[in-house]
N, C-alpha and C positions, 0 to 999 in steps of 0.2 A: 503493498497501501504505498509504504515511504515513498519509493520509485518513481509509484505511477504520478504522485501530488508532485515530486520532483520534477520528475521529466517533462509531463503533458499537463500540467497544473495550470490555472490562468494565470498569464506574464501581462504585468503591470507595466508603466513607463521605464520604470527601473532597473525591471528584468530580475528582481530579486524577491519578489512575491510568493514565487514557488516554492524556493529554499525554504523560507521564512515559516510557511503554511507548512513545510513536507516536517520539521526541525520540532513546529508544535503539537503538529500529530503524535509524531514519536514519543517527546517527552509526555504530553497528555496517558498516551494509552499506555506508557511505561509505568507512570504514577498509578494511573485507575488500577492497573493489573499488582502491581506491590500492594495496595491498598486492601482488595480483594483477599490476594494471599493473606496477609496477616491479620484478616476477618475472619477466614476460614479456620486459619491455626488456632485464632483466639476461639471459636468455637470447639477446637479440638481440646484445647486447654480446660475449659469449662465444663465439656462433657469428662473428661479423666475426672477431676475434681469432684465431680457428683456423683460417679459409679464406679473408679477405679481401674478405665480400661481404654487403652488408648484406639480409636475407630472414626473412621469417617463415615460411618455409617447411621445413619439417622433415622431409616425405614423404621 
């Protein structure tokens, strides 16, 4: 996705809009993925404290 935005994104008069948009996209998606990973690990730790078993199964 980064390369699609960087190579074929909308080009403004200065020509740097595509690279800026691609960089912002990369930073925002990676940071939101990190937040989601921390939240999932937090759920695992809370579940471990409640039940005493390490699992990702909540069904």
